[in-house]
Predicted model as a PDB file, atoms N, CA, C, CB and O in Angstrom, pLDDT in the B-factor column:
MODEL        1                                                                  
ATOM      1  N   MET A   1    -147.259 -38.118 -33.958  1.00 61.00           N  
ATOM      2  CA  MET A   1    -147.246 -36.945 -34.788  1.00 61.00           C  
ATOM      3  C   MET A   1    -146.835 -35.755 -33.940  1.00 61.00           C  
ATOM      4  CB  MET A   1    -148.615 -36.717 -35.447  1.00 61.00           C  
ATOM      5  O   MET A   1    -147.377 -35.522 -32.859  1.00 61.00           O  
ATOM      6  N   GLY A   2    -145.901 -35.035 -34.433  1.00 68.00           N  
ATOM      7  CA  GLY A   2    -145.433 -33.861 -33.726  1.00 68.00           C  
ATOM      8  C   GLY A   2    -146.105 -32.611 -34.247  1.00 68.00           C  
ATOM      9  O   GLY A   2    -146.600 -32.564 -35.373  1.00 68.00           O  
ATOM     10  N   LYS A   3    -146.109 -31.629 -33.421  1.00 81.00           N  
ATOM     11  CA  LYS A   3    -146.708 -30.357 -33.827  1.00 81.00           C  
ATOM     12  C   LYS A   3    -145.659 -29.522 -34.549  1.00 81.00           C  
ATOM     13  CB  LYS A   3    -147.278 -29.585 -32.599  1.00 81.00           C  
ATOM     14  O   LYS A   3    -144.515 -29.415 -34.109  1.00 81.00           O  
ATOM     15  N   VAL A   4    -146.067 -28.947 -35.643  1.00 82.00           N  
ATOM     16  CA  VAL A   4    -145.164 -28.118 -36.423  1.00 82.00           C  
ATOM     17  C   VAL A   4    -145.418 -26.658 -36.048  1.00 82.00           C  
ATOM     18  CB  VAL A   4    -145.359 -28.354 -37.960  1.00 82.00           C  
ATOM     19  O   VAL A   4    -146.549 -26.185 -36.159  1.00 82.00           O  
ATOM     20  N   PRO A   5    -144.391 -25.942 -35.609  1.00 80.00           N  
ATOM     21  CA  PRO A   5    -144.610 -24.527 -35.266  1.00 80.00           C  
ATOM     22  C   PRO A   5    -144.957 -23.710 -36.507  1.00 80.00           C  
ATOM     23  CB  PRO A   5    -143.359 -23.936 -34.582  1.00 80.00           C  
ATOM     24  O   PRO A   5    -144.348 -23.860 -37.566  1.00 80.00           O  
ATOM     25  N   VAL A   6    -145.931 -22.862 -36.348  1.00 81.00           N  
ATOM     26  CA  VAL A   6    -146.385 -22.021 -37.458  1.00 81.00           C  
ATOM     27  C   VAL A   6    -146.080 -20.578 -37.108  1.00 81.00           C  
ATOM     28  CB  VAL A   6    -147.911 -22.218 -37.748  1.00 81.00           C  
ATOM     29  O   VAL A   6    -146.415 -20.106 -36.021  1.00 81.00           O  
ATOM     30  N   ARG A   7    -145.449 -19.889 -38.028  1.00 82.00           N  
ATOM     31  CA  ARG A   7    -145.167 -18.474 -37.789  1.00 82.00           C  
ATOM     32  C   ARG A   7    -146.425 -17.665 -38.057  1.00 82.00           C  
ATOM     33  CB  ARG A   7    -143.994 -17.977 -38.677  1.00 82.00           C  
ATOM     34  O   ARG A   7    -147.025 -17.762 -39.127  1.00 82.00           O  
ATOM     35  N   LEU A   8    -146.809 -16.878 -37.088  1.00 80.00           N  
ATOM     36  CA  LEU A   8    -147.984 -16.033 -37.232  1.00 80.00           C  
ATOM     37  C   LEU A   8    -147.556 -14.641 -37.649  1.00 80.00           C  
ATOM     38  CB  LEU A   8    -148.794 -15.983 -35.924  1.00 80.00           C  
ATOM     39  O   LEU A   8    -146.587 -14.087 -37.131  1.00 80.00           O  
ATOM     40  N   LYS A   9    -148.287 -14.096 -38.582  1.00 83.00           N  
ATOM     41  CA  LYS A   9    -148.055 -12.715 -38.961  1.00 83.00           C  
ATOM     42  C   LYS A   9    -149.032 -11.862 -38.177  1.00 83.00           C  
ATOM     43  CB  LYS A   9    -148.216 -12.501 -40.502  1.00 83.00           C  
ATOM     44  O   LYS A   9    -150.240 -12.094 -38.209  1.00 83.00           O  
ATOM     45  N   GLU A  10    -148.512 -10.893 -37.486  1.00 83.00           N  
ATOM     46  CA  GLU A  10    -149.346 -10.058 -36.629  1.00 83.00           C  
ATOM     47  C   GLU A  10    -149.393  -8.647 -37.194  1.00 83.00           C  
ATOM     48  CB  GLU A  10    -148.813 -10.049 -35.173  1.00 83.00           C  
ATOM     49  O   GLU A  10    -148.375  -8.066 -37.570  1.00 83.00           O  
ATOM     50  N   VAL A  11    -150.601  -8.120 -37.241  1.00 80.00           N  
ATOM     51  CA  VAL A  11    -150.795  -6.752 -37.705  1.00 80.00           C  
ATOM     52  C   VAL A  11    -151.416  -5.967 -36.573  1.00 80.00           C  
ATOM     53  CB  VAL A  11    -151.684  -6.695 -38.989  1.00 80.00           C  
ATOM     54  O   VAL A  11    -152.448  -6.363 -36.031  1.00 80.00           O  
ATOM     55  N   ALA A  12    -150.806  -4.871 -36.215  1.00 80.00           N  
ATOM     56  CA  ALA A  12    -151.339  -4.024 -35.146  1.00 80.00           C  
ATOM     57  C   ALA A  12    -151.859  -2.743 -35.763  1.00 80.00           C  
ATOM     58  CB  ALA A  12    -150.257  -3.720 -34.066  1.00 80.00           C  
ATOM     59  O   ALA A  12    -151.122  -2.014 -36.426  1.00 80.00           O  
ATOM     60  N   TYR A  13    -153.131  -2.477 -35.539  1.00 79.00           N  
ATOM     61  CA  TYR A  13    -153.744  -1.257 -36.045  1.00 79.00           C  
ATOM     62  C   TYR A  13    -153.810  -0.242 -34.913  1.00 79.00           C  
ATOM     63  CB  TYR A  13    -155.160  -1.537 -36.629  1.00 79.00           C  
ATOM     64  O   TYR A  13    -154.324  -0.539 -33.834  1.00 79.00           O  
ATOM     65  N   THR A  14    -153.299   0.931 -35.156  1.00 79.00           N  
ATOM     66  CA  THR A  14    -153.341   1.980 -34.149  1.00 79.00           C  
ATOM     67  C   THR A  14    -153.788   3.278 -34.794  1.00 79.00           C  
ATOM     68  CB  THR A  14    -151.969   2.152 -33.470  1.00 79.00           C  
ATOM     69  O   THR A  14    -153.676   3.465 -36.005  1.00 79.00           O  
ATOM     70  N   ILE A  15    -154.288   4.157 -33.966  1.00 74.00           N  
ATOM     71  CA  ILE A  15    -154.701   5.482 -34.426  1.00 74.00           C  
ATOM     72  C   ILE A  15    -153.777   6.501 -33.778  1.00 74.00           C  
ATOM     73  CB  ILE A  15    -156.208   5.776 -34.078  1.00 74.00           C  
ATOM     74  O   ILE A  15    -153.525   6.471 -32.574  1.00 74.00           O  
ATOM     75  N   SER A  16    -153.299   7.370 -34.586  1.00 74.00           N  
ATOM     76  CA  SER A  16    -152.433   8.426 -34.076  1.00 74.00           C  
ATOM     77  C   SER A  16    -153.249   9.374 -33.202  1.00 74.00           C  
ATOM     78  CB  SER A  16    -151.756   9.196 -35.241  1.00 74.00           C  
ATOM     79  O   SER A  16    -154.401   9.657 -33.531  1.00 74.00           O  
ATOM     80  N   PRO A  17    -152.692   9.872 -32.100  1.00 75.00           N  
ATOM     81  CA  PRO A  17    -153.433  10.836 -31.278  1.00 75.00           C  
ATOM     82  C   PRO A  17    -153.639  12.163 -31.999  1.00 75.00           C  
ATOM     83  CB  PRO A  17    -152.702  11.076 -29.963  1.00 75.00           C  
ATOM     84  O   PRO A  17    -154.449  12.982 -31.568  1.00 75.00           O  
ATOM     85  N   TYR A  18    -152.925  12.378 -33.075  1.00 77.00           N  
ATOM     86  CA  TYR A  18    -153.050  13.618 -33.838  1.00 77.00           C  
ATOM     87  C   TYR A  18    -153.989  13.471 -35.035  1.00 77.00           C  
ATOM     88  CB  TYR A  18    -151.684  14.072 -34.313  1.00 77.00           C  
ATOM     89  O   TYR A  18    -154.182  14.415 -35.802  1.00 77.00           O  
ATOM     90  N   HIS A  19    -154.560  12.302 -35.185  1.00 71.00           N  
ATOM     91  CA  HIS A  19    -155.467  12.051 -36.310  1.00 71.00           C  
ATOM     92  C   HIS A  19    -156.779  12.796 -36.074  1.00 71.00           C  
ATOM     93  CB  HIS A  19    -155.726  10.521 -36.493  1.00 71.00           C  
ATOM     94  O   HIS A  19    -157.385  12.654 -35.012  1.00 71.00           O  
ATOM     95  N   GLN A  20    -157.213  13.567 -37.026  1.00 71.00           N  
ATOM     96  CA  GLN A  20    -158.366  14.442 -36.844  1.00 71.00           C  
ATOM     97  C   GLN A  20    -159.685  13.846 -37.321  1.00 71.00           C  
ATOM     98  CB  GLN A  20    -158.129  15.722 -37.557  1.00 71.00           C  
ATOM     99  O   GLN A  20    -160.742  14.353 -36.946  1.00 71.00           O  
ATOM    100  N   HIS A  21    -159.669  12.811 -38.116  1.00 70.00           N  
ATOM    101  CA  HIS A  21    -160.882  12.300 -38.749  1.00 70.00           C  
ATOM    102  C   HIS A  21    -161.233  10.907 -38.241  1.00 70.00           C  
ATOM    103  CB  HIS A  21    -160.718  12.274 -40.264  1.00 70.00           C  
ATOM    104  O   HIS A  21    -161.388   9.975 -39.030  1.00 70.00           O  
ATOM    105  N   VAL A  22    -161.356  10.767 -36.935  1.00 63.00           N  
ATOM    106  CA  VAL A  22    -161.622   9.454 -36.365  1.00 63.00           C  
ATOM    107  C   VAL A  22    -163.087   9.069 -36.532  1.00 63.00           C  
ATOM    108  CB  VAL A  22    -161.237   9.429 -34.889  1.00 63.00           C  
ATOM    109  O   VAL A  22    -163.383   7.930 -36.895  1.00 63.00           O  
ATOM    110  N   MET A  23    -164.015  10.001 -36.274  1.00 72.00           N  
ATOM    111  CA  MET A  23    -165.444   9.671 -36.264  1.00 72.00           C  
ATOM    112  C   MET A  23    -166.203  10.330 -37.413  1.00 72.00           C  
ATOM    113  CB  MET A  23    -166.064  10.088 -34.942  1.00 72.00           C  
ATOM    114  O   MET A  23    -167.383  10.645 -37.259  1.00 72.00           O  
ATOM    115  N   THR A  24    -165.576  10.543 -38.531  1.00 76.00           N  
ATOM    116  CA  THR A  24    -166.271  11.210 -39.634  1.00 76.00           C  
ATOM    117  C   THR A  24    -167.392  10.359 -40.207  1.00 76.00           C  
ATOM    118  CB  THR A  24    -165.290  11.560 -40.730  1.00 76.00           C  
ATOM    119  O   THR A  24    -168.362  10.902 -40.737  1.00 76.00           O  
ATOM    120  N   GLY A  25    -167.284   9.040 -40.114  1.00 78.00           N  
ATOM    121  CA  GLY A  25    -168.331   8.175 -40.651  1.00 78.00           C  
ATOM    122  C   GLY A  25    -169.661   8.331 -39.944  1.00 78.00           C  
ATOM    123  O   GLY A  25    -170.709   8.079 -40.538  1.00 78.00           O  
ATOM    124  N   LEU A  26    -169.639   8.747 -38.674  1.00 79.00           N  
ATOM    125  CA  LEU A  26    -170.891   8.922 -37.937  1.00 79.00           C  
ATOM    126  C   LEU A  26    -171.671  10.134 -38.420  1.00 79.00           C  
ATOM    127  CB  LEU A  26    -170.612   9.054 -36.453  1.00 79.00           C  
ATOM    128  O   LEU A  26    -172.902  10.118 -38.419  1.00 79.00           O  
ATOM    129  N   TRP A  27    -170.982  11.167 -38.824  1.00 81.00           N  
ATOM    130  CA  TRP A  27    -171.639  12.422 -39.185  1.00 81.00           C  
ATOM    131  C   TRP A  27    -171.838  12.568 -40.692  1.00 81.00           C  
ATOM    132  CB  TRP A  27    -170.835  13.591 -38.664  1.00 81.00           C  
ATOM    133  O   TRP A  27    -172.421  13.554 -41.142  1.00 81.00           O  
ATOM    134  N   LYS A  28    -171.373  11.626 -41.457  1.00 85.00           N  
ATOM    135  CA  LYS A  28    -171.507  11.702 -42.907  1.00 85.00           C  
ATOM    136  C   LYS A  28    -172.970  11.436 -43.289  1.00 85.00           C  
ATOM    137  CB  LYS A  28    -170.550  10.683 -43.609  1.00 85.00           C  
ATOM    138  O   LYS A  28    -173.554  10.448 -42.843  1.00 85.00           O  
ATOM    139  N   ASP A  29    -173.545  12.285 -44.088  1.00 88.00           N  
ATOM    140  CA  ASP A  29    -174.932  12.160 -44.576  1.00 88.00           C  
ATOM    141  C   ASP A  29    -175.948  12.124 -43.441  1.00 88.00           C  
ATOM    142  CB  ASP A  29    -175.077  10.903 -45.423  1.00 88.00           C  
ATOM    143  O   ASP A  29    -176.915  11.365 -43.509  1.00 88.00           O  
ATOM    144  N   ILE A  30    -175.751  12.925 -42.404  1.00 89.00           N  
ATOM    145  CA  ILE A  30    -176.654  12.905 -41.246  1.00 89.00           C  
ATOM    146  C   ILE A  30    -178.074  13.353 -41.599  1.00 89.00           C  
ATOM    147  CB  ILE A  30    -176.100  13.796 -40.145  1.00 89.00           C  
ATOM    148  O   ILE A  30    -179.018  12.766 -41.070  1.00 89.00           O  
ATOM    149  N   PRO A  31    -178.289  14.360 -42.464  1.00 91.00           N  
ATOM    150  CA  PRO A  31    -179.680  14.698 -42.808  1.00 91.00           C  
ATOM    151  C   PRO A  31    -180.411  13.531 -43.495  1.00 91.00           C  
ATOM    152  CB  PRO A  31    -179.706  15.932 -43.721  1.00 91.00           C  
ATOM    153  O   PRO A  31    -181.586  13.281 -43.225  1.00 91.00           O  
ATOM    154  N   TYR A  32    -179.716  12.837 -44.369  1.00 92.00           N  
ATOM    155  CA  TYR A  32    -180.325  11.697 -45.052  1.00 92.00           C  
ATOM    156  C   TYR A  32    -180.674  10.591 -44.060  1.00 92.00           C  
ATOM    157  CB  TYR A  32    -179.385  11.158 -46.136  1.00 92.00           C  
ATOM    158  O   TYR A  32    -181.752  10.002 -44.136  1.00 92.00           O  
ATOM    159  N   LYS A  33    -179.761  10.310 -43.131  1.00 91.00           N  
ATOM    160  CA  LYS A  33    -179.995   9.253 -42.154  1.00 91.00           C  
ATOM    161  C   LYS A  33    -181.170   9.594 -41.244  1.00 91.00           C  
ATOM    162  CB  LYS A  33    -178.737   9.013 -41.321  1.00 91.00           C  
ATOM    163  O   LYS A  33    -181.995   8.732 -40.940  1.00 91.00           O  
ATOM    164  N   LEU A  34    -181.246  10.859 -40.808  1.00 89.00           N  
ATOM    165  CA  LEU A  34    -182.352  11.256 -39.938  1.00 89.00           C  
ATOM    166  C   LEU A  34    -183.683  11.200 -40.673  1.00 89.00           C  
ATOM    167  CB  LEU A  34    -182.119  12.661 -39.391  1.00 89.00           C  
ATOM    168  O   LEU A  34    -184.678  10.737 -40.115  1.00 89.00           O  
ATOM    169  N   SER A  35    -183.712  11.666 -41.920  1.00 91.00           N  
ATOM    170  CA  SER A  35    -184.975  11.625 -42.669  1.00 91.00           C  
ATOM    171  C   SER A  35    -185.395  10.182 -42.946  1.00 91.00           C  
ATOM    172  CB  SER A  35    -184.842  12.402 -43.996  1.00 91.00           C  
ATOM    173  O   SER A  35    -186.584   9.867 -42.924  1.00 91.00           O  
ATOM    174  N   LYS A  36    -184.437   9.319 -43.204  1.00 92.00           N  
ATOM    175  CA  LYS A  36    -184.770   7.912 -43.437  1.00 92.00           C  
ATOM    176  C   LYS A  36    -185.352   7.278 -42.178  1.00 92.00           C  
ATOM    177  CB  LYS A  36    -183.528   7.132 -43.897  1.00 92.00           C  
ATOM    178  O   LYS A  36    -186.338   6.545 -42.249  1.00 92.00           O  
ATOM    179  N   LYS A  37    -184.740   7.560 -41.018  1.00 90.00           N  
ATOM    180  CA  LYS A  37    -185.259   7.021 -39.759  1.00 90.00           C  
ATOM    181  C   LYS A  37    -186.665   7.548 -39.478  1.00 90.00           C  
ATOM    182  CB  LYS A  37    -184.318   7.377 -38.595  1.00 90.00           C  
ATOM    183  O   LYS A  37    -187.528   6.802 -39.014  1.00 90.00           O  
ATOM    184  N   PHE A  38    -186.895   8.824 -39.756  1.00 87.00           N  
ATOM    185  CA  PHE A  38    -188.221   9.391 -39.526  1.00 87.00           C  
ATOM    186  C   PHE A  38    -189.255   8.746 -40.442  1.00 87.00           C  
ATOM    187  CB  PHE A  38    -188.200  10.908 -39.739  1.00 87.00           C  
ATOM    188  O   PHE A  38    -190.348   8.398 -39.995  1.00 87.00           O  
ATOM    189  N   HIS A  39    -188.920   8.583 -41.725  1.00 91.00           N  
ATOM    190  CA  HIS A  39    -189.877   7.997 -42.658  1.00 91.00           C  
ATOM    191  C   HIS A  39    -190.161   6.531 -42.338  1.00 91.00           C  
ATOM    192  CB  HIS A  39    -189.361   8.124 -44.081  1.00 91.00           C  
ATOM    193  O   HIS A  39    -191.258   6.039 -42.601  1.00 91.00           O  
ATOM    194  N   GLU A  40    -189.172   5.829 -41.771  1.00 92.00           N  
ATOM    195  CA  GLU A  40    -189.413   4.436 -41.400  1.00 92.00           C  
ATOM    196  C   GLU A  40    -190.279   4.327 -40.146  1.00 92.00           C  
ATOM    197  CB  GLU A  40    -188.087   3.715 -41.179  1.00 92.00           C  
ATOM    198  O   GLU A  40    -191.029   3.362 -39.995  1.00 92.00           O  
ATOM    199  N   ASN A  41    -190.181   5.318 -39.240  1.00 91.00           N  
ATOM    200  CA  ASN A  41    -190.854   5.222 -37.939  1.00 91.00           C  
ATOM    201  C   ASN A  41    -191.837   6.360 -37.709  1.00 91.00           C  
ATOM    202  CB  ASN A  41    -189.830   5.206 -36.824  1.00 91.00           C  
ATOM    203  O   ASN A  41    -192.021   6.766 -36.562  1.00 91.00           O  
ATOM    204  N   TRP A  42    -192.468   6.887 -38.734  1.00 89.00           N  
ATOM    205  CA  TRP A  42    -193.324   8.055 -38.558  1.00 89.00           C  
ATOM    206  C   TRP A  42    -194.572   7.722 -37.753  1.00 89.00           C  
ATOM    207  CB  TRP A  42    -193.718   8.624 -39.908  1.00 89.00           C  
ATOM    208  O   TRP A  42    -195.096   8.595 -37.061  1.00 89.00           O  
ATOM    209  N   VAL A  43    -195.060   6.502 -37.819  1.00 91.00           N  
ATOM    210  CA  VAL A  43    -196.252   6.135 -37.050  1.00 91.00           C  
ATOM    211  C   VAL A  43    -195.935   6.170 -35.557  1.00 91.00           C  
ATOM    212  CB  VAL A  43    -196.766   4.727 -37.465  1.00 91.00           C  
ATOM    213  O   VAL A  43    -196.729   6.676 -34.764  1.00 91.00           O  
ATOM    214  N   SER A  44    -194.793   5.640 -35.177  1.00 89.00           N  
ATOM    215  CA  SER A  44    -194.398   5.653 -33.765  1.00 89.00           C  
ATOM    216  C   SER A  44    -194.177   7.082 -33.287  1.00 89.00           C  
ATOM    217  CB  SER A  44    -193.121   4.816 -33.547  1.00 89.00           C  
ATOM    218  O   SER A  44    -194.581   7.444 -32.182  1.00 89.00           O  
ATOM    219  N   ALA A  45    -193.536   7.888 -34.120  1.00 85.00           N  
ATOM    220  CA  ALA A  45    -193.294   9.282 -33.736  1.00 85.00           C  
ATOM    221  C   ALA A  45    -194.616  10.031 -33.606  1.00 85.00           C  
ATOM    222  CB  ALA A  45    -192.379   9.984 -34.768  1.00 85.00           C  
ATOM    223  O   ALA A  45    -194.783  10.838 -32.691  1.00 85.00           O  
ATOM    224  N   PHE A  46    -195.551   9.773 -34.506  1.00 89.00           N  
ATOM    225  CA  PHE A  46    -196.852  10.433 -34.481  1.00 89.00           C  
ATOM    226  C   PHE A  46    -197.626  10.061 -33.223  1.00 89.00           C  
ATOM    227  CB  PHE A  46    -197.662  10.067 -35.728  1.00 89.00           C  
ATOM    228  O   PHE A  46    -198.217  10.927 -32.579  1.00 89.00           O  
ATOM    229  N   THR A  47    -197.626   8.774 -32.868  1.00 92.00           N  
ATOM    230  CA  THR A  47    -198.371   8.348 -31.684  1.00 92.00           C  
ATOM    231  C   THR A  47    -197.706   8.799 -30.387  1.00 92.00           C  
ATOM    232  CB  THR A  47    -198.520   6.840 -31.682  1.00 92.00           C  
ATOM    233  O   THR A  47    -198.357   8.830 -29.342  1.00 92.00           O  
ATOM    234  N   LEU A  48    -196.441   9.142 -30.436  1.00 90.00           N  
ATOM    235  CA  LEU A  48    -195.770   9.679 -29.257  1.00 90.00           C  
ATOM    236  C   LEU A  48    -196.000  11.181 -29.128  1.00 90.00           C  
ATOM    237  CB  LEU A  48    -194.274   9.380 -29.316  1.00 90.00           C  
ATOM    238  O   LEU A  48    -196.234  11.674 -28.025  1.00 90.00           O  
ATOM    239  N   VAL A  49    -195.938  11.909 -30.231  1.00 91.00           N  
ATOM    240  CA  VAL A  49    -195.994  13.371 -30.196  1.00 91.00           C  
ATOM    241  C   VAL A  49    -197.419  13.884 -29.999  1.00 91.00           C  
ATOM    242  CB  VAL A  49    -195.414  13.945 -31.480  1.00 91.00           C  
ATOM    243  O   VAL A  49    -197.622  14.844 -29.255  1.00 91.00           O  
ATOM    244  N   VAL A  50    -198.389  13.280 -30.634  1.00 94.00           N  
ATOM    245  CA  VAL A  50    -199.761  13.790 -30.587  1.00 94.00           C  
ATOM    246  C   VAL A  50    -200.325  13.834 -29.166  1.00 94.00           C  
ATOM    247  CB  VAL A  50    -200.657  12.934 -31.461  1.00 94.00           C  
ATOM    248  O   VAL A  50    -200.876  14.870 -28.795  1.00 94.00           O  
ATOM    249  N   PRO A  51    -200.228  12.791 -28.351  1.00 95.00           N  
ATOM    250  CA  PRO A  51    -200.766  12.906 -26.991  1.00 95.00           C  
ATOM    251  C   PRO A  51    -200.030  13.945 -26.144  1.00 95.00           C  
ATOM    252  CB  PRO A  51    -200.701  11.561 -26.302  1.00 95.00           C  
ATOM    253  O   PRO A  51    -200.652  14.627 -25.329  1.00 95.00           O  
ATOM    254  N   ILE A  52    -198.739  14.071 -26.322  1.00 96.00           N  
ATOM    255  CA  ILE A  52    -197.977  15.049 -25.539  1.00 96.00           C  
ATOM    256  C   ILE A  52    -198.369  16.463 -25.921  1.00 96.00           C  
ATOM    257  CB  ILE A  52    -196.470  14.851 -25.739  1.00 96.00           C  
ATOM    258  O   ILE A  52    -198.613  17.293 -25.046  1.00 96.00           O  
ATOM    259  N   VAL A  53    -198.434  16.750 -27.212  1.00 96.00           N  
ATOM    260  CA  VAL A  53    -198.810  18.089 -27.671  1.00 96.00           C  
ATOM    261  C   VAL A  53    -200.268  18.387 -27.313  1.00 96.00           C  
ATOM    262  CB  VAL A  53    -198.596  18.220 -29.197  1.00 96.00           C  
ATOM    263  O   VAL A  53    -200.586  19.503 -26.904  1.00 96.00           O  
ATOM    264  N   GLY A  54    -201.140  17.414 -27.461  1.00 96.00           N  
ATOM    265  CA  GLY A  54    -202.542  17.614 -27.115  1.00 96.00           C  
ATOM    266  C   GLY A  54    -202.735  17.906 -25.635  1.00 96.00           C  
ATOM    267  O   GLY A  54    -203.519  18.786 -25.279  1.00 96.00           O  
ATOM    268  N   THR A  55    -202.043  17.193 -24.775  1.00 97.00           N  
ATOM    269  CA  THR A  55    -202.133  17.440 -23.338  1.00 97.00           C  
ATOM    270  C   THR A  55    -201.614  18.819 -22.983  1.00 97.00           C  
ATOM    271  CB  THR A  55    -201.360  16.381 -22.567  1.00 97.00           C  
ATOM    272  O   THR A  55    -202.211  19.524 -22.169  1.00 97.00           O  
ATOM    273  N   TYR A  56    -200.515  19.199 -23.585  1.00 97.00           N  
ATOM    274  CA  TYR A  56    -199.945  20.525 -23.325  1.00 97.00           C  
ATOM    275  C   TYR A  56    -200.900  21.634 -23.775  1.00 97.00           C  
ATOM    276  CB  TYR A  56    -198.591  20.674 -24.041  1.00 97.00           C  
ATOM    277  O   TYR A  56    -201.108  22.607 -23.050  1.00 97.00           O  
ATOM    278  N   MET A  57    -201.480  21.488 -24.972  1.00 97.00           N  
ATOM    279  CA  MET A  57    -202.406  22.506 -25.477  1.00 97.00           C  
ATOM    280  C   MET A  57    -203.659  22.578 -24.597  1.00 97.00           C  
ATOM    281  CB  MET A  57    -202.798  22.203 -26.944  1.00 97.00           C  
ATOM    282  O   MET A  57    -204.157  23.671 -24.325  1.00 97.00           O  
ATOM    283  N   TYR A  58    -204.171  21.434 -24.153  1.00 98.00           N  
ATOM    284  CA  TYR A  58    -205.332  21.420 -23.273  1.00 98.00           C  
ATOM    285  C   TYR A  58    -205.023  22.133 -21.957  1.00 98.00           C  
ATOM    286  CB  TYR A  58    -205.782  19.979 -23.004  1.00 98.00           C  
ATOM    287  O   TYR A  58    -205.833  22.926 -21.477  1.00 98.00           O  
ATOM    288  N   ALA A  59    -203.862  21.857 -21.377  1.00 97.00           N  
ATOM    289  CA  ALA A  59    -203.495  22.474 -20.106  1.00 97.00           C  
ATOM    290  C   ALA A  59    -203.316  23.983 -20.251  1.00 97.00           C  
ATOM    291  CB  ALA A  59    -202.215  21.846 -19.564  1.00 97.00           C  
ATOM    292  O   ALA A  59    -203.738  24.743 -19.380  1.00 97.00           O  
ATOM    293  N   GLU A  60    -202.700  24.416 -21.335  1.00 97.00           N  
ATOM    294  CA  GLU A  60    -202.523  25.860 -21.569  1.00 97.00           C  
ATOM    295  C   GLU A  60    -203.873  26.545 -21.763  1.00 97.00           C  
ATOM    296  CB  GLU A  60    -201.622  26.105 -22.805  1.00 97.00           C  
ATOM    297  O   GLU A  60    -204.088  27.637 -21.238  1.00 97.00           O  
ATOM    298  N   ASN A  61    -204.782  25.924 -22.506  1.00 97.00           N  
ATOM    299  CA  ASN A  61    -206.103  26.496 -22.734  1.00 97.00           C  
ATOM    300  C   ASN A  61    -206.889  26.563 -21.418  1.00 97.00           C  
ATOM    301  CB  ASN A  61    -206.875  25.669 -23.785  1.00 97.00           C  
ATOM    302  O   ASN A  61    -207.555  27.561 -21.142  1.00 97.00           O  
ATOM    303  N   TYR A  62    -206.809  25.513 -20.619  1.00 96.00           N  
ATOM    304  CA  TYR A  62    -207.494  25.494 -19.330  1.00 96.00           C  
ATOM    305  C   TYR A  62    -206.959  26.589 -18.413  1.00 96.00           C  
ATOM    306  CB  TYR A  62    -207.341  24.124 -18.662  1.00 96.00           C  
ATOM    307  O   TYR A  62    -207.732  27.276 -17.746  1.00 96.00           O  
ATOM    308  N   ARG A  63    -205.665  26.751 -18.380  1.00 95.00           N  
ATOM    309  CA  ARG A  63    -205.057  27.780 -17.541  1.00 95.00           C  
ATOM    310  C   ARG A  63    -205.457  29.183 -18.001  1.00 95.00           C  
ATOM    311  CB  ARG A  63    -203.533  27.639 -17.553  1.00 95.00           C  
ATOM    312  O   ARG A  63    -205.723  30.060 -17.179  1.00 95.00           O  
ATOM    313  N   GLU A  64    -205.497  29.387 -19.309  1.00 94.00           N  
ATOM    314  CA  GLU A  64    -205.903  30.694 -19.845  1.00 94.00           C  
ATOM    315  C   GLU A  64    -207.366  30.974 -19.517  1.00 94.00           C  
ATOM    316  CB  GLU A  64    -205.680  30.749 -21.375  1.00 94.00           C  
ATOM    317  O   GLU A  64    -207.713  32.097 -19.150  1.00 94.00           O  
ATOM    318  N   ASN A  65    -208.223  29.968 -19.645  1.00 93.00           N  
ATOM    319  CA  ASN A  65    -209.640  30.159 -19.308  1.00 93.00           C  
ATOM    320  C   ASN A  65    -209.834  30.441 -17.818  1.00 93.00           C  
ATOM    321  CB  ASN A  65    -210.451  28.922 -19.712  1.00 93.00           C  
ATOM    322  O   ASN A  65    -210.674  31.264 -17.456  1.00 93.00           O  
ATOM    323  N   GLU A  66    -209.080  29.779 -16.956  1.00 92.00           N  
ATOM    324  CA  GLU A  66    -209.148  30.057 -15.525  1.00 92.00           C  
ATOM    325  C   GLU A  66    -208.690  31.482 -15.223  1.00 92.00           C  
ATOM    326  CB  GLU A  66    -208.294  29.051 -14.743  1.00 92.00           C  
ATOM    327  O   GLU A  66    -209.246  32.145 -14.347  1.00 92.00           O  
ATOM    328  N   LYS A  67    -207.692  31.943 -15.940  1.00 90.00           N  
ATOM    329  CA  LYS A  67    -207.170  33.280 -15.727  1.00 90.00           C  
ATOM    330  C   LYS A  67    -208.203  34.324 -16.156  1.00 90.00           C  
ATOM    331  CB  LYS A  67    -205.851  33.473 -16.495  1.00 90.00           C  
ATOM    332  O   LYS A  67    -208.346  35.361 -15.507  1.00 90.00           O  
ATOM    333  N   LEU A  68    -208.912  34.053 -17.237  1.00 89.00           N  
ATOM    334  CA  LEU A  68    -209.901  34.998 -17.760  1.00 89.00           C  
ATOM    335  C   LEU A  68    -211.273  34.868 -17.095  1.00 89.00           C  
ATOM    336  CB  LEU A  68    -210.048  34.804 -19.247  1.00 89.00           C  
ATOM    337  O   LEU A  68    -212.121  35.741 -17.280  1.00 89.00           O  
ATOM    338  N   HIS A  69    -211.507  33.816 -16.335  1.00 88.00           N  
ATOM    339  CA  HIS A  69    -212.820  33.562 -15.722  1.00 88.00           C  
ATOM    340  C   HIS A  69    -213.248  34.686 -14.775  1.00 88.00           C  
ATOM    341  CB  HIS A  69    -212.793  32.238 -14.963  1.00 88.00           C  
ATOM    342  O   HIS A  69    -214.415  35.078 -14.789  1.00 88.00           O  
ATOM    343  N   HIS A  70    -212.355  35.203 -13.972  1.00 81.00           N  
ATOM    344  CA  HIS A  70    -212.678  36.234 -13.000  1.00 81.00           C  
ATOM    345  C   HIS A  70    -212.554  37.621 -13.552  1.00 81.00           C  
ATOM    346  CB  HIS A  70    -211.811  36.103 -11.814  1.00 81.00           C  
ATOM    347  O   HIS A  70    -212.737  38.594 -12.821  1.00 81.00           O  
ATOM    348  N   ARG A  71    -212.249  37.741 -14.816  1.00 77.00           N  
ATOM    349  CA  ARG A  71    -212.017  39.055 -15.394  1.00 77.00           C  
ATOM    350  C   ARG A  71    -213.320  39.817 -15.637  1.00 77.00           C  
ATOM    351  CB  ARG A  71    -211.250  38.918 -16.692  1.00 77.00           C  
ATOM    352  O   ARG A  71    -213.355  41.039 -15.493  1.00 77.00           O  
ATOM    353  N   TYR A  72    -214.374  39.119 -15.999  1.00 65.00           N  
ATOM    354  CA  TYR A  72    -215.612  39.800 -16.378  1.00 65.00           C  
ATOM    355  C   TYR A  72    -216.642  39.706 -15.292  1.00 65.00           C  
ATOM    356  CB  TYR A  72    -216.168  39.225 -17.658  1.00 65.00           C  
ATOM    357  O   TYR A  72    -217.748  40.225 -15.443  1.00 65.00           O  
TER     358      TYR A  72                                                      
ENDMDL                                                                          
END                                                                             
């Protein structure tokens, strides 16, 4: 059995260097995408933010109390 040559049709996709709308799909509906991600992962975001904010508030309060300790 011999091999029969098959003609291949080739399609080349290129982007013009002057094309202005290459990445529009990434920025389309960005507020909706961000809110959806937040609503899906709010527990993780909450457990990450609360200890950081709490530590910062504690440190600021401690520093303020140390500053006021020698005042009176």
